[in-house]
C-alpha positions in Angstrom: -44.8 -27.4 -43.7 -42.2 -28.0 -41.5 -39.6 -26.1 -43.5 -41.3 -23.4 -43.6 -42.2 -23.0 -39.9 -38.4 -23.5 -39.6 -37.7 -20.8 -42.1 -40.4 -18.7 -40.2 -38.6 -19.3 -36.9 -35.1 -18.3 -38.1 -36.5 -15.4 -40.2 -38.0 -14.4 -36.7 -34.7 -14.9 -34.7 -32.8 -12.8 -37.5 -35.4 -10.0 -37.1 -34.9 -9.9 -33.6 -31.5 -10.0 -33.4 -31.2 -7.4 -35.7 -33.8 -5.2 -34.0 -31.5 -5.9 -30.5 -28.5 -5.1 -32.6 -29.5 -2.0 -33.8 -31.0 -0.9 -30.2 -27.7 -1.5 -29.0 -25.8 0.4 -31.7 -28.7 3.1 -31.3 -28.2 3.1 -27.5 -24.2 3.1 -27.9 -24.5 6.1 -29.9 -27.2 7.9 -27.9 -24.5 7.1 -25.0 -21.6 8.9 -27.3 -23.8 11.9 -28.2 -24.4 12.4 -24.6 -21.0 11.9 -23.4 -19.7 14.4 -26.1 -22.2 17.1 -25.3 -21.8 16.7 -21.6 -17.8 17.2 -22.7 -18.9 20.3 -24.8 -20.9 21.4 -22.0 -18.4 21.1 -19.5 -15.7 23.0 -21.6 -18.4 25.6 -22.2 -18.7 26.3 -18.6 -15.3 26.6 -18.0 -14.6 28.5 -20.7 -17.3 31.2 -19.6 -16.1 31.2 -16.0 -12.7 32.1 -17.3 -14.0 35.3 -19.0 -16.0 36.3 -16.2 -12.8 36.2 -14.0 -10.5 37.6 -16.4 -13.0 40.6 -16.7 -13.2 41.1 -13.0 -9.4 40.9 -12.6 -8.9 37.6 -11.2 -5.4 35.9 -12.1 -6.2 32.5 -13.3 -2.1 31.4 -13.6 0.4 31.6 -11.3 2.0 34.1 -14.1 -1.0 36.2 -13.8 -0.7 36.4 -10.0 2.9 36.9 -9.7 3.0 39.7 -12.0 0.1 41.5 -9.8 2.6 41.2 -6.7 3.7 44.2 -5.9 6.4 43.6 -3.2 8.5 46.5 -1.8 11.9 46.5 -2.8 15.0 45.5 -0.7 16.3 42.2 0.5 14.6 38.8 1.0 14.0 38.4 4.3 13.0 34.2 4.0 16.7 33.0 3.7 17.6 35.2 6.5 14.9 33.5 9.0 15.9 30.1 7.7 19.3 31.1 8.6 18.2 32.5 12.1 16.5 29.0 12.6 19.7 27.0 11.7 21.3 28.7 14.0 18.9 28.3 16.7 19.0 24.7 16.1 23.0 24.4 16.1 22.7 26.5 19.2 20.3 24.0 20.7 21.9 20.8 19.6 23.1 19.0 22.7 21.2 21.6 25.2 19.1 19.5 27.5 17.2 22.7 27.9 16.0 22.8 24.4 13.5 20.5 24.4 12.0 21.6 27.7 12.1 25.5 26.6 8.6 27.2 27.3 8.5 31.2 26.8 5.6 31.3 29.3 6.8 29.2 32.3 8.8 31.2 34.2 7.0 30.8 37.6 8.5 27.5 38.1 12.1 28.0 39.6 13.7 24.9 38.4 12.0 25.7 34.6 13.0 29.3 35.2 16.4 28.5 35.5 16.5 26.2 32.6 14.8 28.7 30.4 17.4 31.2 31.4 20.4 29.1 30.3 18.8 28.3 27.0 18.0 31.7 26.3 21.8 33.2 26.9 22.8 30.5 25.1 20.6 31.7 21.9 21.5 35.3 22.2 22.8 35.2 18.5 19.8 33.5 17.2 17.3 36.4 18.7 19.5 38.9 17.2 19.3 36.7 13.5 15.7 37.2 14.1 15.6 41.2 14.5 17.9 41.4 11.2 15.4 39.1 9.0 12.7 41.3 10.7 13.9 44.3 9.2 14.2 43.6 5.7 11.3 44.9 3.5 10.5 41.6 1.5 9.7 38.1 2.0 9.2 35.4 -0.5 8.4 31.9 0.5 8.3 30.8 -3.0 4.9 29.6 -3.3 4.7 26.6 -6.2 1.4 26.6 -7.2 2.1 23.3 -9.5 2.7 20.8 -6.4 -0.5 22.7 -4.3 1.8 25.1 -2.2 5.4 24.8 -0.4 6.8 23.0 2.3 5.3 23.4 5.5 8.5 23.3 7.5 9.3 26.4 6.3 6.4 28.2 7.7 6.6 26.3 11.0 10.1 28.1 11.6 8.5 31.2 12.4 6.6 29.9 15.3 9.8 28.6 16.5 11.2 32.0 16.1 8.2 33.8 17.6 8.4 31.4 20.6 12.3 32.1 21.1 11.5 35.9 21.1 8.7 35.9 23.6 11.0 33.8 26.0 13.9 36.2 25.4 11.1 39.1 26.1 9.6 37.4 29.3 13.1 37.2 30.8 14.1 40.6 30.0 10.4 41.6 31.8 11.3 39.3 34.8 14.7 41.1 35.1 13.1 44.3 35.5 13.3 45.6 32.2 9.8 45.0 31.0 10.0 47.9 28.3 12.9 46.3 27.0 11.2 43.1 26.5 8.3 44.9 24.8 10.7 46.4 22.0 12.2 43.1 21.4 8.7 41.9 20.4 8.4 45.3 18.7 11.5 44.4 16.5 10.4 40.9 15.7 7.0 42.0 15.1 7.5 42.7 11.4 7.9 38.7 10.8 3.9 38.6 10.5 3.7 41.2 7.9 6.3 39.0 6.1 4.2 35.9 6.4 1.6 37.8 5.1 3.1 38.4 1.5 2.8 34.9 0.8 -1.1 35.4 0.6 -2.0 31.8 0.8 -4.5 30.7 3.7 -2.0 28.2 5.3 0.3 31.1 5.6 -2.2 33.4 7.1 -3.2 30.8 9.9 0.4 30.5 10.5 0.7 34.1 10.9 -2.2 34.5 13.3 -0.3 31.7 15.6 2.7 33.6 15.2 0.9 36.7 16.3 -0.7 34.5 18.9 2.7 33.8 20.1 3.9 37.3 20.6 0.3 39.1 21.7 0.3 36.7 24.4 3.6 37.9 25.6 2.4 41.6 25.4 -0.6 40.6 27.7 1.9 38.8 29.9 4.0 41.9 30.4 0.9 44.3 30.6 -0.6 41.9 33.4 2.5 41.9 35.2 4.0 45.1 34.8 1.4 47.6 33.1 1.7 50.6 35.9 5.1 51.0 35.5 6.7 53.9 33.6 7.1 53.4 30.1 5.5 49.8 29.8 2.1 51.3 28.2 4.0 53.2 25.6 6.1 50.4 24.9 3.2 47.9 24.9 1.1 49.8 22.2 4.0 50.2 20.0 4.5 46.4 20.0 0.8 45.9 19.2 1.3 48.6 16.3 3.8 46.4 14.7 1.9 43.2 15.4 -1.5 44.9 14.2 -1.0 43.2 10.5 -4.0 42.5 8.4 -4.1 39.8 5.5 -5.2 41.0 2.0 -8.2 38.5 2.1 -8.7 39.3 -2.0 -5.1 37.8 -2.9 -5.6 34.9 -0.5 -8.9 33.9 -2.3 -7.0 34.6 -5.5 -4.2 32.2 -4.4 -6.2 29.4 -2.9 -7.7 29.3 -6.0 -5.0 28.6 -8.0 -3.9 26.1 -5.6 -7.3 24.3 -5.6 -7.6 24.2 -9.4 -4.4 21.9 -9.4 -6.7 19.2 -7.5 -8.4 18.9 -10.7 -5.5 17.2 -12.5 -6.7 14.7 -15.6 -5.0 12.4 -13.5 -8.5 11.8 -11.8 -9.6 10.3 -15.2 -6.6 7.8 -15.6 -5.8 4.7 -14.1 -8.1 2.0 -12.3 -11.4 2.5 -11.2 -11.5 3.5 -7.9 -12.8 0.9 -5.5 -14.8 1.2 -2.1 -12.1 0.2 0.2 -10.3 1.3 3.2 -12.1 3.5 5.7 -14.9 5.6 5.4 -12.9 8.6 4.3 -11.4 6.4 1.6 -14.5 5.3 0.3 -16.2 8.8 0.2 -13.0 10.0 -1.5 -13.4 7.0 -4.2 -17.2 7.8 -4.8 -16.3 11.5 -5.7 -13.3 10.4 -7.9 -15.7 8.3 -9.6 -18.2 10.9 -10.4 -15.0 12.7 -11.8 -14.5 10.5 -14.5 -17.8 11.3 -16.0 -18.0 13.1 -19.2 -17.2 16.8 -18.5 -17.7 16.7 -14.9 -14.0 17.6 -14.4 -14.3 20.6 -16.3 -17.5 21.4 -14.2 -15.6 21.0 -11.3 -12.9 23.4 -12.3 -15.8 25.7 -13.6 -17.7 26.0 -10.0 -14.1 26.4 -8.3 -13.7 29.5 -10.2 -17.4 30.5 -9.9 -16.8 30.1 -6.1 -13.5 31.9 -5.8 -15.4 34.9 -8.0 -18.0 35.0 -5.3 -15.6 35.3 -2.5 -13.4 37.9 -3.9 -16.7 40.0 -4.6 -17.7 39.4 -1.2 -14.3 40.7 0.2 -14.6 43.6 -1.7 -17.7 44.9 -0.3 -17.3 47.0 3.0 -18.3 45.2 6.3 -19.8 46.5 9.1 -17.6 44.0 11.5 -15.6 41.3 11.0 -18.3 39.2 12.5 -20.5 40.3 9.8 -18.1 39.2 7.4 -17.9 36.0 8.7 -21.3 35.5 8.8 -21.8 36.7 5.3 -19.1 34.0 4.3 -21.0 31.3 6.0 -24.3 31.9 4.1 -22.1 32.3 0.8 -20.4 28.7 1.6 -24.0 27.3 2.1 -25.2 28.8 -1.1 -22.2 27.7 -2.9 -22.8 23.7 -1.9 -26.0 23.8 -3.8 -27.3 22.2 -6.1 -26.1 18.7 -4.8 -25.3 17.7 -8.5 -21.9 15.9 -10.1 -20.9 19.8 -11.0 -20.8 20.4 -7.0 -19.5 16.9 -6.0 -16.1 18.3 -5.0 -17.2 21.1 -3.0 -19.6 19.2 -1.2 -16.8 16.7 -0.4 -14.3 19.3 0.3 -17.0 20.9 2.7 -17.5 24.5 2.9 -16.3 25.8 6.4 -12.8 27.0 5.6 -13.2 30.4 5.0 -15.5 31.2 7.9 -13.3 29.3 10.6 -10.2 31.2 9.1 -12.2 34.3 9.4 -12.7 33.6 12.8 -9.3 33.1 13.9 -8.2 36.2 12.1 -10.9 38.1 13.9 -9.9 37.0 17.3 -6.6 38.1 16.6 -7.6 41.6 15.6 -9.9 41.7 18.7 -7.0 40.8 20.8 -4.8 43.3 19.4 -7.7 46.0 20.4 -8.6 45.0 23.8 -4.8 45.1 24.9 -4.4 48.2 23.1 -7.2 49.8 25.2 -5.4 48.1 28.6 -2.2 50.0 27.5 -4.0 53.2 27.1 -5.9 52.7 30.4 -2.3 51.9 32.1 -1.1 55.2 30.5 -4.3 57.4 31.6 -3.9 56.0 35.4 -0.7 57.5 35.7 -2.4 60.6 35.9 -4.0 59.4 39.1 -7.3 57.4 38.1 -8.9 55.0 35.4 -11.5 56.4 32.9 -14.9 56.0 33.3 -15.3 54.4 30.2 -13.3 52.8 27.3 -10.0 55.1 27.1 -10.0 54.8 23.3 -13.3 55.6 21.5 -14.0 55.2 17.8 -12.9 51.9 15.8 -10.5 51.0 18.4 -13.5 50.7 20.6 -15.4 48.5 18.6 -15.8 44.7 19.2 -15.2 43.1 15.8 -16.5 39.8 17.2 -19.4 41.7 18.5 -22.3 44.1 17.8 -21.1 47.1 19.8 -18.3 48.2 21.7 -16.2 46.2 24.5 -17.4 45.7 27.7 -15.6 48.0 30.3 -15.9 48.1 33.9 -13.8 49.5 36.7 -13.6 47.3 39.5 -12.8 47.5 43.2 -8.8 46.9 42.3 -8.4 47.9 38.7 -10.6 47.2 35.6 -11.7 44.7 33.2 -12.2 44.8 29.3 -13.6 42.0 27.0 -15.0 41.3 23.8 -16.9 38.5 22.1 -15.3 34.8 22.1 -15.3 32.4 19.0 -18.0 32.8 16.4 -19.1 35.9 18.0 -20.6 34.3 21.4 -20.5 36.7 24.5 -19.8 34.3 27.3 -19.8 37.4 30.3 -16.4 38.1 30.5 -14.9 34.4 30.5 -11.2 34.4 30.2 -9.8 31.2 28.3 -7.3 29.5 30.6 -5.3 26.7 29.7 -7.9 24.4 28.3 -7.0 23.5 25.0 -9.7 23.0 22.1 -12.4 24.9 23.8 -14.7 27.8 21.9 -16.2 28.8 25.4 -14.0 32.1 26.3 -14.1 36.0 25.4 -11.0 37.9 24.6 -10.3 39.4 28.4 -8.1 41.9 30.0 -8.4 42.2 33.6 -6.1 43.8 36.2 -5.1 42.5 38.6 -5.0 39.3 36.7 -7.0 36.8 38.9 -4.7 33.6 40.0 
């Protein structure tokens, strides 16, 4: 009796063990099946998005992207700009005025004296900048395999723009404002040269360079606008600065750069740990998601789909720059959904990159138009009076950051023109001033300028 009970217990244990082992085996098989299914699903979705991109003419490899890049024939300006920077630094070596140089601070006699001494020494570098600007082609050699290119090569352009702006200001202060504006017109092609790189970072540096040079146009117009020849020279400089980035090419380049972030290395190495600050822990959580079967290909597919949607948006006509910006905001919100593993990377990165970049570019466009209106007003005033309305009509009168034309008024001593500020907000004609980081301002030109 006792033996049968023992055997029964042993049998029961064996059955339970077999069932548990079978369940574990089944569970493993189910997990393996699901993993294989997820891997195949990710590959299939990636293949689908690649086909759609190819059908829509969107390059997915650096070779395809470069092959479409129809740059004009001529010498490459990139080495010439680098040579100008090298000369600039060589001439500035040991010059105590180099660190204090500021193109927009000539009112202080001590700073003005230091600026003049520095600029006189830098004359050969300024000539080198103008030589580079006369060339047709500029290849900054984007390397899509390592997320772009060295930023110092871009920052050189800002350095050179400040030097040119300082030279123009000095010429204006010496009684030759039209000569200063011609200097700005001579170096203006560097903006278009930067634009040939077709990446967002290059476009943002380009807007910064335009901002430096345009600020100097504003400065000279504000001080010397009524003088003969100044308005025409300002208009010429603005035409040279009025560069528009190719948003479609930028979207294509950004897609290629972003795809490099989805390296297979994400699935290798030790498991990411929740260590460090909040940003590092968030990254670790996203990388753990990227290790799930098929997720990396899903990320790649979502990235390609996102860029397809951006390219589609940029191919459509926009009523204003603000309209384009607002449609991009709406698209960004749409592309952040749903909140699943496939969108985890995009949600982590965030979706405000394009709207912020477009806002910066739109403000540059608006600044050009406001200054062009001011130059035309000064030119008209030479006949004896200011115009009752905006001197330039049509598209030139349209505020790209607003919903209509620029605001214009003849004042007791002159005139005022302004357009909406960042993100299309109208602050009633509030000038920016010197407060860094503020977005509470409009694009304003007022003559005479308030102290």
